[in-house]
Steps between C-alpha positions, in 0.01 A plus 500: 500500500511730720535432798616716791573673819243768505587703796817561310310600183789650357830342556847609541705630208795431290693817401285737288497877442292522827819394708627860471211611713615307802692667780868427530582168672181327387647357178579158659133456568435534139718220368335184372501207721742236402347208297352235728663164452244212443458279799370153521122468585435490869178301560532262783273216594273624791411289807150355524251746638684808386191681394251324734275735679553767245159609366443618135353854548331514151186321353591148358377556153775747410751227597326253276489741207868586526595126537283428195688758281836367626391137428409598142847654455682172583243309276617720216876431554705214359406231739861383568627842566688479831484758776730481811343582828710467808748291324237251382406437135131527402363479147218732367248207499570448867462879584166495317386191694614677816282793431197273416545330835528824679191633331298192603615559862396860491158401361433208735665583833351809660662438833835687509668259740409193293604683188849579639530147633427349153752744356766382740413141420478527118746775405864586520502834683804733457563829665710787341805556719780760463855372442588593866206292621249790563130404422360852483528732203335811353148482373368798304196558291404605148183586318333570164523872455292742288702725259346797333577499128438691188508386138690786348840671587450804705757750650619379829375143463733203505467215244414153603725285285446166349788252481781586264555252215852421619410435857520117590460295817861389601394216741769631736277638780482841636637751451611385151182309438447695181745665264625541143737257331854613441748400237709202603220360714350599839281785590502862604236708680271705285468878537469625868191686616698821481592452134143405418387814678740707279347339177707196419185300389327789320409472133478115520122490520513332838270740674186328629349784704606810694463574872532819703708373793832319447479398862166330433649317210786383710257359755321303234827368366604393849176307527542358157149571395239782516138576386533801273219740524413762240316843533188348333494202746643245265724255672809290376698236665873570481701178536864454561693434175869505599742743681827669417727275699618770747490454890204612693585789723301700761419869400366568848821385661704695254310817570559454870869407448552823290324714758222596277237382733542411874569150605201309623273665243208262430434345160171702467685826571763401243243441241339841564843664491573361164162589350539862619797546286505617141459215248862531388639506863263216607634284207861594589455381863330194408775414246740439793348150484659368177270209464219545249219263418322475167134433454255365246131574473326173608143626473246656732380188699821295525585427870863557625718206447834399662816330386328178419251666256202415725255740676605626841274447801473785747638395848622168368773556223840586606814597312823322626864476390494190270866434571391388842133426498355339180200642318177308486466361849234519758625613839434680824582852600512659853561877546332830578315750272366848541116531487345814329163637577248620254692836463825329408658577832688221682307423818682195639776254442379144502666162510383248235569139379374344188548269214689668210631402157842602350384647166705812443856653520629848540824687434510610866408164640828347583608253774400163652223630729345779301152540356270766354138427560252610233216684664273577200367827366353806657565796733518297807727236350717778371565641841546168672755405232692825534522452891569120516840404597523246781687180598344168401550139444437296180436126450420322178386127459495237237304151508734224628630273215 
């Protein structure tokens, strides 16, 4: 999936033809970051009462729905599959039981104090902690965007590509989570966004649809999903179906590093700037992010799904770095979020705390204390997601063995 740091829509480039437009002395800012070495999981047992007094700010039913979906996921897994959480081994059957007990508590324990006390008594609670001991990390938001589409090729419109036949999941984790096999074994990244822009996939029959703005397609690819909207009102769900195995880099930051736009330019102003360019220039600028996601047409009414293949729940589902926080767990999140009014403008920044579920991943979601909160669909959710970037803390819990 998708997943992603939205305020950075558009992440920093590897070297492309665009580099020549940067002022002298900015080349160092355009180099790819060195590969991040895998680190051991950093979930540590939390002391009793760690989340006591923290109220869930959403209605209870959405937590029950998200828990039920996660429970069904574990029921469908090999029951002896082992998951390591905080250095402890749990089988899939136990994780399913854990969620059943949690669901029963949510249904029968309306008092928050009693609920948290029962969680402390019956569950192993773990907190995500950085290697140096820090307990706060970055919490961002993502959403389900709408993407205007047409069914026929048109001048100035960019193709929305389906997955190439030689693209496979590598099992290696981001950035080389997808790629093509190479002779002698191993994998190589597939074509970069810039090569795709220049036509490397043309003539293979991979075009699903076309869209006017390459930057809007990039947003949909960052989210890992979109609702395609056609001129006649027809709608189609675009679902993530693999990526090209290149690192995710921020276009917005690159434009600032190159002096194309001033530092401190807001994400909404970056989006406006890109859409004001000619189609060719817009695509060229967006291509400084080499990562490209492929889609499949999943039907008009299919809800967005995460890395577990289950529907996401607005306000409850989070994307995490699975090297550090396993997928398929209930948990608790404390952070801040922007609140948009009816006109889409941000009117306040509000602290929040709530039960969440680790159901998704994202190429920009890296680190021990790092989460991307799925906010849902709509104009308000879009603006809140684009502006959300605050410190926060993450806990997960599993029924005691």
